[in-house]
N, C-alpha and C positions, 0 to 999 in steps of 0.2 A: 505592569499593565501595558498592553499594546494598543496604540491609538492610531488609526489610519484615517487620513483626511487629505483632501486637496485644497482645503480652506487654510492656506498657510498662515495668515495672521492669527487664526485660532490655534494652530499648532504651536506657533511662536509663544503665545500666551500660556498654553497649558503644559508644554513639554520642556524638559531641560536637555534631553538627548534626542536626536533624530537619525533615522536611516533613510537614505535616498536610493530608490530603485529605478534603474533605467534599463529598458529592454530586457526585463526579467533578471537583471543582475543587481546586487547590492553594491553601489558604487561609493557609498560613504556612510559611516556611522560615527557621529561625533556629537559633542555638546553643541547646543544652538549657537553660542557665542563663537566658538572655534570655527564652525562651518561658515558663519556670516563673515568673519574677518579674514578668512584665508583667500578669498577671491579678490577680484578687481575692486579697488577703492575709487570712489567718485570724489572729485574735488571741484568746488565752486570757488572761483577767484574773481575778486573785484579789483580793478586797477584804477589809479588816479586819472588816467587818460586811456583812450583806446590803444590796444596793443595788437600788432600784427600776429596772425596765427603762426607765421614762420618763427617768431620768437619763442614759441612754446613747443615747436616740433622737436622731438627727441625719441630715442629708442625707449620703448616701454610705456610711452604716454600717448594715448589716443585723444585727439581733440574732438570732443563731442559737439561743441558749438562755441562760436565766438560771436558776441553781439555787442558792439560798442566797447565799453570798458569792462565787460563781463566775459568770463570763459568757463566752460564746463569741461572737465577733463576726466578720463578714465585712466587710472594709474595701475599698471601691471608690474608691481615691484618698483625698482629704481627710484624710490622716494627721496633718498639723500641727494641724488643728482638733480631731481626736479626742484627740490627746495633751494639748492645752490643757484639754479637758473632763475627761480622766482626772486631770489634776493637781489638780483641785478635789475629787476624790473620795478616799476612804481606800484607795488601792491598795497592796497588799502585794507583788504580783508580777504581771508580764505576760510572755507568751511569744508570739513569732511562729513557730508551727511551720512548717518549710520545706514549701512546696508541692511535691508530686510531679509528675512529668510526666503521670501518669495524671489527677490533678486538673485540670490545664490542658487536656489532651486532651478530657476530658469536657465542659469549658466550650465548646470548639469544636463538639463534636457536639450540645451542648444548644442551639445557636443563638445563643450569646452572643458569638461571635467577631466582631470588627470586619471589615466587608467593604468 
């Protein structure tokens, strides 16, 4: 059955495989979980005290925001290196919010998909 929709939360609930078309070309056909997890991972970190943004700067890590003792990061691979860096800081908690299909879809339409 072929199901076409731009209502991505609905696609995520109904489908187990998706195809993404950009500029008339099929750029991805994968199961929903694979497509969601192959892109940039978000990380929310809470520290025991405020941490300077410079302490978090490294290749493959985009600092989305730093506000007091909280930081939001976008991780482009390099997870082991980031975890080593965080181990040297006063981390109280960290969470990897699950990426939605819509987040991933927007990356493809934003031109960041691998071709």
